[in-house]
C-alpha positions in Angstrom: 4.3 2.7 2.5 3.3 -1.7 3.1 7.0 -1.6 4.8 5.6 1.2 7.4 2.2 -0.9 7.8 4.2 -3.8 8.4 6.3 -2.4 11.5 3.8 0.0 12.8 0.9 -3.8 12.9 4.0 -5.8 15.0 4.6 -2.4 16.6 1.8 -1.9 17.8 0.2 -5.8 18.6 3.4 -6.2 20.6 2.0 -3.0 23.0 -1.1 -4.5 23.4 0.5 -8.2 24.1 1.9 -6.1 27.1 -0.6 -4.4 27.9 -2.7 -6.6 28.2 0.3 -8.8 30.3 0.5 -5.8 32.5 4.0 -4.1 33.0 6.0 -1.7 35.1 3.6 2.2 34.5 7.2 3.2 35.6 9.7 2.2 33.3 10.2 2.3 29.8 9.3 -0.8 28.7 10.0 -0.7 25.3 13.7 -0.8 24.3 14.2 -2.3 20.7 14.1 1.2 19.2 15.5 3.3 22.0 19.3 3.0 19.6 17.6 4.2 16.6 16.4 7.7 18.1 18.3 9.6 19.6 16.5 13.0 19.7 14.0 12.2 22.4 16.7 10.6 25.6 17.7 12.8 28.5 13.8 15.1 27.2 11.2 12.7 26.6 11.6 10.3 30.3 12.3 14.3 32.9 9.6 15.8 30.7 6.4 12.7 30.4 5.8 12.8 33.7 5.1 16.5 34.8 3.9 17.3 31.5 0.7 15.4 30.7 -1.5 18.0 28.2 2.2 18.5 25.5 4.7 19.2 23.7 3.5 17.1 20.5 6.4 19.7 18.8 9.3 19.5 21.3 11.9 22.3 21.0 14.6 19.5 21.0 18.0 19.5 19.0 16.6 19.4 15.7 13.6 18.6 17.0 10.2 21.4 16.2 10.2 24.5 16.9 6.2 25.6 17.9 5.5 28.6 16.1 8.5 28.5 13.8 6.8 27.7 10.9 2.8 27.5 10.5 3.4 24.5 8.1 5.4 22.4 10.1 2.6 23.5 13.4 -0.3 23.0 10.7 1.1 19.4 10.0 2.3 18.4 13.4 -2.1 19.9 14.7 -3.2 17.3 12.5 -1.0 14.2 13.3 -1.7 15.2 17.3 -5.5 15.6 16.5 -5.5 12.6 14.3 -4.0 9.8 16.4 -5.3 10.7 19.6 -7.4 7.7 20.8 -9.0 10.3 22.5 -10.4 13.3 20.1 -13.5 12.4 18.3 -14.8 11.6 15.1 -15.7 15.0 14.9 -12.7 16.5 15.8 -10.4 14.4 13.5 -12.8 14.3 9.9 -11.5 17.7 9.1 -7.8 16.0 9.1 -8.1 13.1 7.2 -8.5 14.1 3.2 -11.7 12.1 3.2 -13.5 10.5 6.7 -15.9 8.7 5.2 -17.5 5.6 7.1 -14.8 6.0 9.6 -16.9 6.4 12.2 -16.7 2.8 13.7 -12.9 3.0 13.2 -12.3 5.8 15.5 -13.9 4.1 17.6 -12.6 1.2 17.8 -9.5 3.5 18.2 -10.9 5.1 20.8 -12.0 1.8 22.9 -7.6 0.3 22.2 -7.0 3.8 23.4 -8.3 3.1 27.3 -7.1 -0.2 27.0 -3.5 1.9 27.1 -3.8 4.5 29.2 -3.8 6.8 25.7 -2.3 7.0 22.5 -0.9 10.2 21.2 2.1 10.8 18.7 4.6 13.5 19.1 6.3 14.6 15.5 9.6 15.1 16.0 11.0 16.1 12.0 8.7 17.7 9.5 9.8 18.1 5.8 7.5 19.9 3.5 8.0 19.6 -0.2 5.2 22.0 -1.7 1.9 20.4 -1.5 3.7 17.1 0.8 5.1 16.5 3.7 7.1 13.5 5.4 6.5 13.4 8.7 8.8 11.4 11.2 7.1 10.4 14.9 6.6 8.6 17.7 3.7 6.8 19.3 2.7 7.6 22.5 1.4 5.4 25.3 -0.1 6.2 28.6 2.6 9.2 27.9 5.2 7.1 27.8 7.4 6.9 24.2 7.0 3.3 22.7 7.3 3.4 18.9 9.8 5.7 17.8 11.0 7.4 14.1 7.9 6.0 12.6 7.2 8.2 8.9 3.7 9.0 7.3 2.4 11.6 5.1 0.4 14.6 5.2 -1.2 16.9 2.2 -1.9 20.3 2.1 -5.4 20.6 0.2 -8.1 23.8 0.4 -9.2 23.2 3.8 -5.0 22.6 5.2 -2.7 20.1 6.1 -4.0 16.1 6.8 -3.5 13.2 6.9 -4.5 11.0 4.0 -7.2 8.0 4.6 -4.4 5.8 3.4 -2.0 6.6 6.0 -5.1 6.9 8.4 -6.2 3.6 7.4 -2.2 2.3 8.1 -1.6 3.1 10.8 -5.4 2.0 12.1 -4.7 -2.1 10.8 -1.5 -2.1 11.9 -3.8 -1.1 15.4 -5.9 -3.8 14.4 -9.5 -1.4 14.5 -9.4 -2.4 10.5 -11.0 0.6 7.9 -13.7 0.6 5.7 -12.8 -0.3 1.9 -14.0 3.0 0.2 
């Protein structure tokens, strides 16, 4: 988990620096991970400009097929809501294992997202074993994939599939918005 935290920190810090310096909105400015992920190649570049509402679950070869597995769909929904910079704390809270005291963190993440043209997440793979799920996902800034093939987790509790507070705070720390101590 520490390597994920460090990787996310570096990745998001670079994105924030790139966004602050400006860039070509129409071009793919990040190519550092392009060689490691092949499941979102041409589909992402052609679909991103035409579909804004969407596919957090793409039907790309080997990808997630919406409606095929309700548990996978629930994990994808949890990740999509929790890590979308446009969703409110009230929308995120049911999908985080312990959302207590995270209101300011969510507000800071929303502001960071506004500076980048929006932050969303696209799950590319979900592997469920019992009540835990391993999630592979890409972060998108302004609808464009910026960091691909990242790994996270989710757990199934009484209220359904949720992102762990630890995972949420790791991503928030990487985004330099931090989380309060538990």
